[in-house]
Every structure is written in C-alpha cells, then in structure tokens.
N, CA, C and O atoms as a Maestro MAE file, in Angstrom:
{
 s_m_m2io_version
 :::
 2.0.0
}

f_m_ct {
 s_m_title
 :::
 protein
 m_atom[260] {
  # First column is atom index #
  i_m_mmod_type
  r_m_x_coord
  r_m_y_coord
  r_m_z_coord
  i_m_residue_number
  s_m_chain_name
  s_m_pdb_residue_name
  s_m_pdb_atom_name
  i_m_atomic_number
  :::
  1 25 7.455 1.372 0.714 1 A "MET " " N  " 7
  2 3 7.300 1.522 2.144 1 A "MET " " CA " 6
  3 2 6.998 2.967 2.515 1 A "MET " " C  " 6
  4 15 6.279 3.224 3.480 1 A "MET " " O  " 8
  5 25 7.549 3.916 1.750 2 A "LYS " " N  " 7
  6 3 7.292 5.316 2.068 2 A "LYS " " CA " 6
  7 2 5.808 5.638 1.953 2 A "LYS " " C  " 6
  8 15 5.254 6.352 2.788 2 A "LYS " " O  " 8
  9 25 5.167 5.108 0.915 3 A "VAL " " N  " 7
  10 3 3.728 5.345 0.742 3 A "VAL " " CA " 6
  11 2 2.951 4.702 1.891 3 A "VAL " " C  " 6
  12 15 2.026 5.309 2.431 3 A "VAL " " O  " 8
  13 25 3.320 3.487 2.260 4 A "LEU " " N  " 7
  14 3 2.630 2.815 3.364 4 A "LEU " " CA " 6
  15 2 2.826 3.563 4.675 4 A "LEU " " C  " 6
  16 15 1.882 3.729 5.447 4 A "LEU " " O  " 8
  17 25 4.054 4.016 4.927 5 A "LYS " " N  " 7
  18 3 4.316 4.780 6.145 5 A "LYS " " CA " 6
  19 2 3.514 6.077 6.150 5 A "LYS " " C  " 6
  20 15 2.923 6.441 7.167 5 A "LYS " " O  " 8
  21 25 3.493 6.774 5.013 6 A "GLY " " N  " 7
  22 3 2.731 8.014 4.916 6 A "GLY " " CA " 6
  23 2 1.241 7.781 5.095 6 A "GLY " " C  " 6
  24 15 0.555 8.566 5.749 6 A "GLY " " O  " 8
  25 25 0.742 6.697 4.511 7 A "LEU " " N  " 7
  26 3 -0.684 6.378 4.641 7 A "LEU " " CA " 6
  27 2 -1.028 6.053 6.085 7 A "LEU " " C  " 6
  28 15 -2.033 6.530 6.611 7 A "LEU " " O  " 8
  29 25 -0.197 5.242 6.727 8 A "ALA " " N  " 7
  30 3 -0.446 4.909 8.137 8 A "ALA " " CA " 6
  31 2 -0.481 6.178 8.978 8 A "ALA " " C  " 6
  32 15 -1.350 6.337 9.835 8 A "ALA " " O  " 8
  33 25 0.458 7.072 8.733 9 A "GLU " " N  " 7
  34 3 0.493 8.341 9.475 9 A "GLU " " CA " 6
  35 2 -0.780 9.142 9.237 9 A "GLU " " C  " 6
  36 15 -1.364 9.681 10.177 9 A "GLU " " O  " 8
  37 25 -1.209 9.220 7.982 10 A "SER " " N  " 7
  38 3 -2.402 10.017 7.677 10 A "SER " " CA " 6
  39 2 -3.667 9.403 8.261 10 A "SER " " C  " 6
  40 15 -4.640 10.110 8.523 10 A "SER " " O  " 8
  41 25 -3.657 8.093 8.463 11 A "LEU " " N  " 7
  42 3 -4.806 7.403 9.062 11 A "LEU " " CA " 6
  43 2 -4.679 7.287 10.572 11 A "LEU " " C  " 6
  44 15 -5.541 6.704 11.229 11 A "LEU " " O  " 8
  45 25 -3.596 7.846 11.127 12 A "ASP " " N  " 7
  46 3 -3.329 7.822 12.565 12 A "ASP " " CA " 6
  47 2 -3.322 6.394 13.109 12 A "ASP " " C  " 6
  48 15 -3.985 6.069 14.094 12 A "ASP " " O  " 8
  49 25 -2.530 5.545 12.414 13 A "MET " " N  " 7
  50 3 -2.389 4.168 12.862 13 A "MET " " CA " 6
  51 2 -0.945 3.737 12.659 13 A "MET " " C  " 6
  52 15 -0.186 4.401 11.955 13 A "MET " " O  " 8
  53 25 -0.577 2.645 13.265 14 A "THR " " N  " 7
  54 3 0.785 2.155 13.085 14 A "THR " " CA " 6
  55 2 0.897 1.469 11.733 14 A "THR " " C  " 6
  56 15 -0.098 1.027 11.158 14 A "THR " " O  " 8
  57 25 2.119 1.390 11.239 15 A "LEU " " N  " 7
  58 3 2.363 0.704 9.983 15 A "LEU " " CA " 6
  59 2 1.964 -0.763 10.100 15 A "LEU " " C  " 6
  60 15 1.377 -1.322 9.174 15 A "LEU " " O  " 8
  61 25 2.276 -1.383 11.223 16 A "SER " " N  " 7
  62 3 1.925 -2.802 11.390 16 A "SER " " CA " 6
  63 2 0.411 -3.006 11.395 16 A "SER " " C  " 6
  64 15 -0.070 -4.003 10.855 16 A "SER " " O  " 8
  65 25 -0.354 -2.082 11.994 17 A "ASP " " N  " 7
  66 3 -1.813 -2.197 11.969 17 A "ASP " " CA " 6
  67 2 -2.353 -2.040 10.547 17 A "ASP " " C  " 6
  68 15 -3.291 -2.733 10.154 17 A "ASP " " O  " 8
  69 25 -1.759 -1.130 9.781 18 A "LEU " " N  " 7
  70 3 -2.174 -0.935 8.385 18 A "LEU " " CA " 6
  71 2 -1.930 -2.210 7.584 18 A "LEU " " C  " 6
  72 15 -2.810 -2.667 6.855 18 A "LEU " " O  " 8
  73 25 -0.743 -2.778 7.719 19 A "ILE " " N  " 7
  74 3 -0.401 -3.991 6.969 19 A "ILE " " CA " 6
  75 2 -1.282 -5.164 7.394 19 A "ILE " " C  " 6
  76 15 -1.730 -5.948 6.558 19 A "ILE " " O  " 8
  77 25 -1.525 -5.276 8.686 20 A "GLU " " N  " 7
  78 3 -2.400 -6.349 9.166 20 A "GLU " " CA " 6
  79 2 -3.802 -6.208 8.576 20 A "GLU " " C  " 6
  80 15 -4.392 -7.192 8.128 20 A "GLU " " O  " 8
  81 25 -4.333 -4.990 8.574 21 A "GLY " " N  " 7
  82 3 -5.656 -4.757 7.996 21 A "GLY " " CA " 6
  83 2 -5.701 -5.086 6.515 21 A "GLY " " C  " 6
  84 15 -6.676 -5.661 6.031 21 A "GLY " " O  " 8
  85 25 -4.640 -4.718 5.788 22 A "MET " " N  " 7
  86 3 -4.566 -5.032 4.362 22 A "MET " " CA " 6
  87 2 -4.563 -6.544 4.144 22 A "MET " " C  " 6
  88 15 -5.247 -7.056 3.257 22 A "MET " " O  " 8
  89 25 -3.784 -7.249 4.966 23 A "ALA " " N  " 7
  90 3 -3.702 -8.705 4.834 23 A "ALA " " CA " 6
  91 2 -5.048 -9.356 5.142 23 A "ALA " " C  " 6
  92 15 -5.487 -10.241 4.408 23 A "ALA " " O  " 8
  93 25 -5.698 -8.933 6.204 24 A "LEU " " N  " 7
  94 3 -6.987 -9.523 6.574 24 A "LEU " " CA " 6
  95 2 -8.028 -9.309 5.474 24 A "LEU " " C  " 6
  96 15 -8.797 -10.218 5.162 24 A "LEU " " O  " 8
  97 25 -8.055 -8.114 4.891 25 A "HIS " " N  " 7
  98 3 -8.976 -7.856 3.780 25 A "HIS " " CA " 6
  99 2 -8.619 -8.735 2.587 25 A "HIS " " C  " 6
  100 15 -9.502 -9.287 1.931 25 A "HIS " " O  " 8
  101 25 -7.339 -8.861 2.310 26 A "SER " " N  " 7
  102 3 -6.873 -9.678 1.189 26 A "SER " " CA " 6
  103 2 -7.286 -11.141 1.357 26 A "SER " " C  " 6
  104 15 -7.712 -11.780 0.395 26 A "SER " " O  " 8
  105 25 -7.162 -11.667 2.564 27 A "PHE " " N  " 7
  106 3 -7.514 -13.061 2.828 27 A "PHE " " CA " 6
  107 2 -8.990 -13.332 2.536 27 A "PHE " " C  " 6
  108 15 -9.365 -14.459 2.211 27 A "PHE " " O  " 8
  109 25 -9.828 -12.296 2.653 28 A "GLU " " N  " 7
  110 3 -11.258 -12.446 2.395 28 A "GLU " " CA " 6
  111 2 -11.641 -11.898 1.026 28 A "GLU " " C  " 6
  112 15 -12.823 -11.777 0.703 28 A "GLU " " O  " 8
  113 25 -10.627 -11.566 0.224 29 A "ASN " " N  " 7
  114 3 -10.838 -11.030 -1.127 29 A "ASN " " CA " 6
  115 2 -11.762 -9.804 -1.113 29 A "ASN " " C  " 6
  116 15 -12.661 -9.669 -1.942 29 A "ASN " " O  " 8
  117 25 -11.508 -8.915 -0.141 30 A "LYS " " N  " 7
  118 3 -12.286 -7.693 0.006 30 A "LYS " " CA " 6
  119 2 -11.373 -6.485 -0.182 30 A "LYS " " C  " 6
  120 15 -10.195 -6.541 0.172 30 A "LYS " " O  " 8
  121 25 -11.903 -5.397 -0.733 31 A "PRO " " N  " 7
  122 3 -11.077 -4.186 -0.859 31 A "PRO " " CA " 6
  123 2 -10.712 -3.645 0.516 31 A "PRO " " C  " 6
  124 15 -11.542 -3.613 1.425 31 A "PRO " " O  " 8
  125 25 -9.460 -3.219 0.655 32 A "ALA " " N  " 7
  126 3 -8.974 -2.744 1.946 32 A "ALA " " CA " 6
  127 2 -9.217 -1.260 2.163 32 A "ALA " " C  " 6
  128 15 -9.204 -0.791 3.301 32 A "ALA " " O  " 8
  129 25 -9.441 -0.508 1.074 33 A "PHE " " N  " 7
  130 3 -9.470 0.949 1.184 33 A "PHE " " CA " 6
  131 2 -10.713 1.564 0.556 33 A "PHE " " C  " 6
  132 15 -11.241 1.080 -0.445 33 A "PHE " " O  " 8
  133 25 -11.157 2.644 1.180 34 A "SER " " N  " 7
  134 3 -12.268 3.423 0.635 34 A "SER " " CA " 6
  135 2 -11.774 4.267 -0.536 34 A "SER " " C  " 6
  136 15 -10.569 4.368 -0.766 34 A "SER " " O  " 8
  137 25 -12.682 4.858 -1.259 35 A "GLU " " N  " 7
  138 3 -12.312 5.748 -2.370 35 A "GLU " " CA " 6
  139 2 -11.472 6.917 -1.857 35 A "GLU " " C  " 6
  140 15 -10.516 7.329 -2.514 35 A "GLU " " O  " 8
  141 25 -11.823 7.447 -0.703 36 A "GLU " " N  " 7
  142 3 -11.073 8.563 -0.105 36 A "GLU " " CA " 6
  143 2 -9.632 8.151 0.201 36 A "GLU " " C  " 6
  144 15 -8.693 8.904 -0.055 36 A "GLU " " O  " 8
  145 25 -9.472 6.954 0.747 37 A "THR " " N  " 7
  146 3 -8.130 6.468 1.070 37 A "THR " " CA " 6
  147 2 -7.340 6.178 -0.199 37 A "THR " " C  " 6
  148 15 -6.136 6.429 -0.250 37 A "THR " " O  " 8
  149 25 -8.004 5.652 -1.221 38 A "LEU " " N  " 7
  150 3 -7.328 5.413 -2.501 38 A "LEU " " CA " 6
  151 2 -6.828 6.721 -3.105 38 A "LEU " " C  " 6
  152 15 -5.768 6.749 -3.730 38 A "LEU " " O  " 8
  153 25 -7.575 7.793 -2.925 39 A "GLU " " N  " 7
  154 3 -7.132 9.106 -3.412 39 A "GLU " " CA " 6
  155 2 -5.895 9.564 -2.644 39 A "GLU " " C  " 6
  156 15 -4.975 10.133 -3.232 39 A "GLU " " O  " 8
  157 25 -5.867 9.322 -1.341 40 A "LYS " " N  " 7
  158 3 -4.692 9.664 -0.534 40 A "LYS " " CA " 6
  159 2 -3.476 8.857 -0.995 40 A "LYS " " C  " 6
  160 15 -2.368 9.388 -1.069 40 A "LYS " " O  " 8
  161 25 -3.681 7.590 -1.300 41 A "ILE " " N  " 7
  162 3 -2.600 6.747 -1.801 41 A "ILE " " CA " 6
  163 2 -2.076 7.314 -3.122 41 A "ILE " " C  " 6
  164 15 -0.866 7.373 -3.341 41 A "ILE " " O  " 8
  165 25 -2.971 7.720 -3.980 42 A "LYS " " N  " 7
  166 3 -2.582 8.313 -5.263 42 A "LYS " " CA " 6
  167 2 -1.724 9.559 -5.037 42 A "LYS " " C  " 6
  168 15 -0.718 9.754 -5.719 42 A "LYS " " O  " 8
  169 25 -2.118 10.391 -4.092 43 A "GLN " " N  " 7
  170 3 -1.344 11.595 -3.768 43 A "GLN " " CA " 6
  171 2 0.038 11.235 -3.236 43 A "GLN " " C  " 6
  172 15 1.035 11.834 -3.641 43 A "GLN " " O  " 8
  173 25 0.105 10.266 -2.336 44 A "LEU " " N  " 7
  174 3 1.387 9.848 -1.765 44 A "LEU " " CA " 6
  175 2 2.296 9.252 -2.831 44 A "LEU " " C  " 6
  176 15 3.500 9.510 -2.834 44 A "LEU " " O  " 8
  177 25 1.731 8.458 -3.738 45 A "LYS " " N  " 7
  178 3 2.539 7.900 -4.825 45 A "LYS " " CA " 6
  179 2 3.127 9.008 -5.684 45 A "LYS " " C  " 6
  180 15 4.259 8.903 -6.156 45 A "LYS " " O  " 8
  181 25 2.367 10.053 -5.882 46 A "SER " " N  " 7
  182 3 2.856 11.191 -6.665 46 A "SER " " CA " 6
  183 2 3.996 11.905 -5.940 46 A "SER " " C  " 6
  184 15 4.997 12.267 -6.558 46 A "SER " " O  " 8
  185 25 3.847 12.105 -4.645 47 A "VAL " " N  " 7
  186 3 4.880 12.762 -3.845 47 A "VAL " " CA " 6
  187 2 6.193 11.989 -3.926 47 A "VAL " " C  " 6
  188 15 7.264 12.584 -4.045 47 A "VAL " " O  " 8
  189 25 6.106 10.667 -3.861 48 A "TYR " " N  " 7
  190 3 7.309 9.836 -3.864 48 A "TYR " " CA " 6
  191 2 7.698 9.362 -5.272 48 A "TYR " " C  " 6
  192 15 8.580 8.517 -5.427 48 A "TYR " " O  " 8
  193 25 7.030 9.915 -6.293 49 A "ASP " " N  " 7
  194 3 7.336 9.582 -7.689 49 A "ASP " " CA " 6
  195 2 7.323 8.069 -7.906 49 A "ASP " " C  " 6
  196 15 8.244 7.500 -8.491 49 A "ASP " " O  " 8
  197 25 6.268 7.441 -7.425 50 A "LEU " " N  " 7
  198 3 6.112 5.997 -7.514 50 A "LEU " " CA " 6
  199 2 4.982 5.675 -8.478 50 A "LEU " " C  " 6
  200 15 3.838 6.076 -8.261 50 A "LEU " " O  " 8
  201 25 5.303 4.956 -9.536 51 A "ASP " " N  " 7
  202 3 4.257 4.609 -10.493 51 A "ASP " " CA " 6
  203 2 4.079 3.098 -10.648 51 A "ASP " " C  " 6
  204 15 3.489 2.638 -11.626 51 A "ASP " " O  " 8
  205 25 4.585 2.331 -9.688 52 A "TRP " " N  " 7
  206 3 4.420 0.885 -9.736 52 A "TRP " " CA " 6
  207 2 2.956 0.505 -9.533 52 A "TRP " " C  " 6
  208 15 2.197 1.208 -8.866 52 A "TRP " " O  " 8
  209 25 2.589 -0.618 -10.121 53 A "THR " " N  " 7
  210 3 1.253 -1.191 -9.927 53 A "THR " " CA " 6
  211 2 1.426 -2.636 -9.457 53 A "THR " " C  " 6
  212 15 2.548 -3.123 -9.313 53 A "THR " " O  " 8
  213 25 0.322 -3.300 -9.226 54 A "SER " " N  " 7
  214 3 0.399 -4.696 -8.792 54 A "SER " " CA " 6
  215 2 1.075 -5.565 -9.851 54 A "SER " " C  " 6
  216 15 1.706 -6.564 -9.508 54 A "SER " " O  " 8
  217 25 0.959 -5.215 -11.094 55 A "GLN " " N  " 7
  218 3 1.606 -5.982 -12.160 55 A "GLN " " CA " 6
  219 2 3.130 -5.955 -12.033 55 A "GLN " " C  " 6
  220 15 3.803 -6.924 -12.386 55 A "GLN " " O  " 8
  221 25 3.667 -4.852 -11.531 56 A "ASP " " N  " 7
  222 3 5.115 -4.742 -11.375 56 A "ASP " " CA " 6
  223 2 5.666 -5.746 -10.365 56 A "ASP " " C  " 6
  224 15 6.825 -6.149 -10.468 56 A "ASP " " O  " 8
  225 25 4.862 -6.150 -9.400 57 A "SER " " N  " 7
  226 3 5.343 -7.075 -8.372 57 A "SER " " CA " 6
  227 2 5.758 -8.419 -8.967 57 A "SER " " C  " 6
  228 15 6.571 -9.128 -8.375 57 A "SER " " O  " 8
  229 25 5.220 -8.772 -10.113 58 A "HIS " " N  " 7
  230 3 5.569 -10.038 -10.759 58 A "HIS " " CA " 6
  231 2 6.971 -9.988 -11.377 58 A "HIS " " C  " 6
  232 15 7.530 -11.025 -11.734 58 A "HIS " " O  " 8
  233 25 7.524 -8.805 -11.498 59 A "ARG " " N  " 7
  234 3 8.856 -8.645 -12.083 59 A "ARG " " CA " 6
  235 2 9.958 -8.590 -11.034 59 A "ARG " " C  " 6
  236 15 11.138 -8.696 -11.370 59 A "ARG " " O  " 8
  237 25 9.589 -8.426 -9.774 60 A "PHE " " N  " 7
  238 3 10.600 -8.327 -8.719 60 A "PHE " " CA " 6
  239 2 11.258 -9.696 -8.523 60 A "PHE " " C  " 6
  240 15 10.587 -10.728 -8.514 60 A "PHE " " O  " 8
  241 25 12.560 -9.681 -8.368 61 A "LYS " " N  " 7
  242 3 13.314 -10.921 -8.180 61 A "LYS " " CA " 6
  243 2 14.222 -10.774 -6.976 61 A "LYS " " C  " 6
  244 15 14.723 -9.687 -6.690 61 A "LYS " " O  " 8
  245 25 14.428 -11.868 -6.281 62 A "GLU " " N  " 7
  246 3 15.401 -11.897 -5.200 62 A "GLU " " CA " 6
  247 2 16.794 -11.839 -5.818 62 A "GLU " " C  " 6
  248 15 16.984 -12.266 -6.957 62 A "GLU " " O  " 8
  249 25 17.761 -11.319 -5.082 63 A "ASP " " N  " 7
  250 3 19.132 -11.231 -5.582 63 A "ASP " " CA " 6
  251 2 19.678 -12.588 -6.010 63 A "ASP " " C  " 6
  252 15 20.480 -12.659 -6.942 63 A "ASP " " O  " 8
  253 25 19.266 -13.652 -5.358 64 A "SER " " N  " 7
  254 3 19.788 -14.985 -5.649 64 A "SER " " CA " 6
  255 2 19.161 -15.612 -6.893 64 A "SER " " C  " 6
  256 15 19.618 -16.660 -7.347 64 A "SER " " O  " 8
  257 25 18.131 -14.994 -7.445 65 A "GLU " " N  " 7
  258 3 17.445 -15.573 -8.615 65 A "GLU " " CA " 6
  259 2 18.096 -15.145 -9.899 65 A "GLU " " C  " 6
  260 15 17.651 -15.537 -10.977 65 A "GLU " " O  " 8
  :::
 }
 m_bond[259] {
  # First column is bond index #
  i_m_from
  i_m_to
  i_m_order
  :::
  1 1 2 1
  2 2 3 1
  3 3 4 2
  4 3 5 1
  5 5 6 1
  6 6 7 1
  7 7 8 2
  8 7 9 1
  9 9 10 1
  10 10 11 1
  11 11 12 2
  12 11 13 1
  13 13 14 1
  14 14 15 1
  15 15 16 2
  16 15 17 1
  17 17 18 1
  18 18 19 1
  19 19 20 2
  20 19 21 1
  21 21 22 1
  22 22 23 1
  23 23 24 2
  24 23 25 1
  25 25 26 1
  26 26 27 1
  27 27 28 2
  28 27 29 1
  29 29 30 1
  30 30 31 1
  31 31 32 2
  32 31 33 1
  33 33 34 1
  34 34 35 1
  35 35 36 2
  36 35 37 1
  37 37 38 1
  38 38 39 1
  39 39 40 2
  40 39 41 1
  41 41 42 1
  42 42 43 1
  43 43 44 2
  44 43 45 1
  45 45 46 1
  46 46 47 1
  47 47 48 2
  48 47 49 1
  49 49 50 1
  50 50 51 1
  51 51 52 2
  52 51 53 1
  53 53 54 1
  54 54 55 1
  55 55 56 2
  56 55 57 1
  57 57 58 1
  58 58 59 1
  59 59 60 2
  60 59 61 1
  61 61 62 1
  62 62 63 1
  63 63 64 2
  64 63 65 1
  65 65 66 1
  66 66 67 1
  67 67 68 2
  68 67 69 1
  69 69 70 1
  70 70 71 1
  71 71 72 2
  72 71 73 1
  73 73 74 1
  74 74 75 1
  75 75 76 2
  76 75 77 1
  77 77 78 1
  78 78 79 1
  79 79 80 2
  80 79 81 1
  81 81 82 1
  82 82 83 1
  83 83 84 2
  84 83 85 1
  85 85 86 1
  86 86 87 1
  87 87 88 2
  88 87 89 1
  89 89 90 1
  90 90 91 1
  91 91 92 2
  92 91 93 1
  93 93 94 1
  94 94 95 1
  95 95 96 2
  96 95 97 1
  97 97 98 1
  98 98 99 1
  99 99 100 2
  100 99 101 1
  101 101 102 1
  102 102 103 1
  103 103 104 2
  104 103 105 1
  105 105 106 1
  106 106 107 1
  107 107 108 2
  108 107 109 1
  109 109 110 1
  110 110 111 1
  111 111 112 2
  112 111 113 1
  113 113 114 1
  114 114 115 1
  115 115 116 2
  116 115 117 1
  117 117 118 1
  118 118 119 1
  119 119 120 2
  120 119 121 1
  121 121 122 1
  122 122 123 1
  123 123 124 2
  124 123 125 1
  125 125 126 1
  126 126 127 1
  127 127 128 2
  128 127 129 1
  129 129 130 1
  130 130 131 1
  131 131 132 2
  132 131 133 1
  133 133 134 1
  134 134 135 1
  135 135 136 2
  136 135 137 1
  137 137 138 1
  138 138 139 1
  139 139 140 2
  140 139 141 1
  141 141 142 1
  142 142 143 1
  143 143 144 2
  144 143 145 1
  145 145 146 1
  146 146 147 1
  147 147 148 2
  148 147 149 1
  149 149 150 1
  150 150 151 1
  151 151 152 2
  152 151 153 1
  153 153 154 1
  154 154 155 1
  155 155 156 2
  156 155 157 1
  157 157 158 1
  158 158 159 1
  159 159 160 2
  160 159 161 1
  161 161 162 1
  162 162 163 1
  163 163 164 2
  164 163 165 1
  165 165 166 1
  166 166 167 1
  167 167 168 2
  168 167 169 1
  169 169 170 1
  170 170 171 1
  171 171 172 2
  172 171 173 1
  173 173 174 1
  174 174 175 1
  175 175 176 2
  176 175 177 1
  177 177 178 1
  178 178 179 1
  179 179 180 2
  180 179 181 1
  181 181 182 1
  182 182 183 1
  183 183 184 2
  184 183 185 1
  185 185 186 1
  186 186 187 1
  187 187 188 2
  188 187 189 1
  189 189 190 1
  190 190 191 1
  191 191 192 2
  192 191 193 1
  193 193 194 1
  194 194 195 1
  195 195 196 2
  196 195 197 1
  197 197 198 1
  198 198 199 1
  199 199 200 2
  200 199 201 1
  201 201 202 1
  202 202 203 1
  203 203 204 2
  204 203 205 1
  205 205 206 1
  206 206 207 1
  207 207 208 2
  208 207 209 1
  209 209 210 1
  210 210 211 1
  211 211 212 2
  212 211 213 1
  213 213 214 1
  214 214 215 1
  215 215 216 2
  216 215 217 1
  217 217 218 1
  218 218 219 1
  219 219 220 2
  220 219 221 1
  221 221 222 1
  222 222 223 1
  223 223 224 2
  224 223 225 1
  225 225 226 1
  226 226 227 1
  227 227 228 2
  228 227 229 1
  229 229 230 1
  230 230 231 1
  231 231 232 2
  232 231 233 1
  233 233 234 1
  234 234 235 1
  235 235 236 2
  236 235 237 1
  237 237 238 1
  238 238 239 1
  239 239 240 2
  240 239 241 1
  241 241 242 1
  242 242 243 1
  243 243 244 2
  244 243 245 1
  245 245 246 1
  246 246 247 1
  247 247 248 2
  248 247 249 1
  249 249 250 1
  250 250 251 1
  251 251 252 2
  252 251 253 1
  253 253 254 1
  254 254 255 1
  255 255 256 2
  256 255 257 1
  257 257 258 1
  258 258 259 1
  259 259 260 2
  :::
 }
}
C-alpha cells in the first residue's frame, strides 16, 4: 500500500482513482503504466525495501486458511 500511496501522490491522483484505473486496464488485459511510471514504481519499491512480485501474491494466505 505504501508504494501505491506514493505512486498516487506522485501522479497527483487519489489512491482510489489509481486503483480504479489499474482495475479497468486489468479487465481489458492492457498495461496500466507507462515505462516512466514503471520506473517510478521501481524507485518506490526500493525506498520501501519491497521486492515482492506478482508471483508472491499466490503465496499469500488468509489467517483462517
């Protein structure tokens, strides 16, 4: 969430608008971000020491599982 919040701030948009845009692009199987924005995401991930990828999401479990 920190990366998403930072990205929304850097793009001068609300977090909810960023997430909505990501979802809409995803529904159409289109990339949500430009190369410039992907570089900003990379920088933010470094700041927050985050090295997760989409593959990591398959390992997340709910507490009840």
